[in-house]
N, C-alpha and C positions, 0 to 999 in steps of 0.2 A: 776487378780487383784494385784495392786502394794502396797508393804509396804513404810508405811511414813518414811519417813528420819529425824532423831530427831539431834539435838546439837550433840549429843553425836558421830553421826555417823561419822561426819566430824570431820578432823585433828585438832589437838589443834592449831599448826603452819607449814603453808604450805606458801615456798616462792619458785616463780617461777625467775629463772634469773633475780637476782637483780643485779648491776652493780654499781661500786663505784670507783672514779678515782679521784686522788688528783693532783695539780697543784706542782710541786715543781721549783720555776723560770720559764723555756721557758721548761719543761720537764713536761710530764703527766706520771704518776706512777697510773700504773692500780692496784687495791687493792681486787678489786673483780671483778670477770669476769664469770658472769651467773651461779651459781650453783643451781638447780632444788631438792628442793627435799620436805618431810611431815612427821610431827611428831605424833605420835597419842597420844590419851590422855592418860595420866597416863606412858607413856612412859620418860626413862631417855638417853639422849645421850651426846656423846662426840667429842668436836672440835677438830680434831688431824690434825696437818699440820707442814710443816719447818718454820724456821722462816721467816716472812712479806709474807707469804700466804695470807692472809686476813683471818685469825682468830678473832681478835680483832673487826677487819669491820664489820663481819658478825656477831657477837656476839652484838655490838653496832646498827647494824640495826634490830635485832631481837627485841630488848629489846627498839628502838624507841630514843636511844641516838643520833642515827647519823642522820644527813640531808640526803635526797635520793629524786635522781631524778626520781624516780617512784612512786607511791601511790602505799600504801598497806591499804588493808579492815579492819578498826581496829579487829574485831573479828577474823579475822583468819589470817593477814597477809598476805594476799593474793594480790601477785602482778596486779595492772590492767594495767597497762603498761601506764600510765600517764605522762606525760615529766615534 
């Protein structure tokens, strides 16, 4: 007998290898290169890293403030691999 999986059994946020590249003149700047993680409901996290490592870009993608090439499911922000 298998247990049913309810909404509380899924992560609040799940991020699967999003990428973000900015164009600066003829140069491409890779602000985010495929970090994968999930955050359980009720948990707090900190995003840490060196200046320019993509912290703000990641936070903006999670908060749907940045446009992205990959699609995210509205309920879990799981990347679906859309172009």
